C-alpha positions, 0 to 999 in steps of 0.5 A: 499500499502506497501514499504520496505526500504533497505540499502546496506553497510557493514559500517552500519552493522559493526556500522561504520556509522548510518543509517539515510536515512531510517528514511528520506524515511519512513517519505517522504512515509508516507506523500503520504500515503505509509506505510513503511512495513520494513526496512532492512540493508544488506551486499555488497554481490551480492547473498544476494542482489539477495536473498533480491530482490526475497523475496520482489518481489510481497510482497510489491509495492515499494522497495527503495534501497540506497547505492552501487552506487559509483565508487568503486569496492565494489559498486555492486548495478547496476551490481546486478540490471542487473542480477535480471532484466536480463539487461545490462549496457549502458552509459547515455549521459545526466548523463555523461555530468552531471559528466563531468560538476561536475568533470571538471567544479567544481573540475577542473580535468580531468575525469577518467574512474572510474568517466565515469562509473558513467553514466552507467545504466541498458537499462531497467531503468528509470534514476532518475537525480541526480543534487546533485551528480554524481550517478543517481537514477534508477527506474525499475519494475518487475511484481507488484513491483517497485524497486528504487535505490538511492546513499547512501550519505544522501544529494543526497538521500534526493534530489532524494526522494524529486525531483524524487522519491515522484512525480513519485510515486504519479503519478503512484499509487492510495494511501490512505490518512494517517493523523497523530496527535501527542499530546505532554505530560510531567510529567507523565509516559507511564503506568499511561497515558495508564491507565488514557486513557484506556476507550478512547483508547478502543473506538477509530474507527478501522481506528485510531491507537494509539502509545506511544512514551516515552522518559525521562520525556515526552511521545508523543501520536501519532494518525494515521488514514488511509483511502480514505476519508481525510476529514472524517479522519481529522474530526475524528482525531480532535474529538478524540483529543478533547475527549483526552484533557478532560482527560489529559489536565494538562500534554498536552503541544502541539500538534506538534511533531516538537515543543518540550516543549522548542519551546512552552516555547519560544512561550510563553515567547515571547508572554508574553514578559517575560525573563528567565535565568538558573543556573545549577549544575548537568544538566551542561548547558543542559537546556540553550543549549536546550533553545538557540537552538531555533531561536529567543531565544535571545528575551527571554533568558537572560543568564546562569550560570553553577555553577558546583563547589561549590565555583562558586555557592558562588562566582558568584551566591551569594549562602551563604556558611553557607547555604551550610555548614548547608544543603549541596550543594544538597539541597532545600535551595541551589537551591533556592539561586541559582535561586534567584541569577541568577535571580538577576544577569541577571534581568530576570523575571523567573529563573530555578536552578538545583543541584543534584547528578547525579552520579556515585560518590557523589562528594561534596554532601551527598545526595543520588545518583539520587537526584535532587533539581529543583527551580523556581523563578518567579517575586514574589515567588520562590519554590523548588521541590525534585526528585530522578531520580535513575541511570544511570547518563545520565538518571538523567540528561536528566530527570532533564532537562525535568522536569525543562522545564516542571515546568517553562512551567507550572509556566509561564502558571499561569501568 
């Protein structure tokens, strides 16, 4: 069973706003076994909309459209729906009452004719009541395709998807089961992983597909199983994950896409009752920002020093000026002293320190562009690793953050 998601609006096509609606809708459809066949963004043009509807008719079972339901003249979706379905608009009393309650009750102003027109819907439409706003959703069917129109405002769209669209789709269609399992890996590139697991991948059952989802310093492996027997799918996914673990156990940090390494790290620190601090130069506080974005981080994160300037490394972290003069500010020796300095300053069990040359200019350092030193201080030891993440600057910083989290994660697991 397939669906197409269509966003209507010139503001998306010119890059004025980013389409987040399609992602939310696709995830919701996936959970009930409906695969998104394609996503389209089209202009606020009647001919373009009609042509798109005609192309999708009977090609997919479900078409979900967002946008063009507002009160202004460029919002033409409802009128275009009427043209396509050979229908007319009528005023829906329940929707009109709701619009009046919002405009006159909440905004404390008289309802205008433009507001009143929000209650106009095609006579053949099933109205999807929008408690989050004034524009109702519409459900219309033609031959083998259901067309669903939703407002483009994200919180209104989300309300209708969750409370109207998904329940109605579940009731109307018999759908296959879709089971996903995401494996989070750190510290190894996509091509190296692919080589290591090639034989395993070649022997996956036909109903299971593998996707590689790389990002700086990490690769998500997503297994997707589709079929009519949920128990068989779940058991086979479990079996394949166990086989995969035997091959790449050392780089797997978790099995949930919603739990990146900073979340997993936080859980381990909490369970082991350990604390962490950071001293960051080239990463500019990004490690601390990721760590403290997790609810409950105050239980294990003691603090951070963003020692961007050389003098701050000396004055706050106690890095020796002699060491800086001898080895350079971007060096293993300085990274080591930074880690020990913030560990002592915050009285933390573990500490991360980063110093590097992210570029595009060298600054106070003589090190090569892209060079990064990451130090990890534990209760009994400190070690430093050197990397070169190349260019551009953003790539260096992102990879340094990912690698630092990977190193501290592996070090704490040793305890």
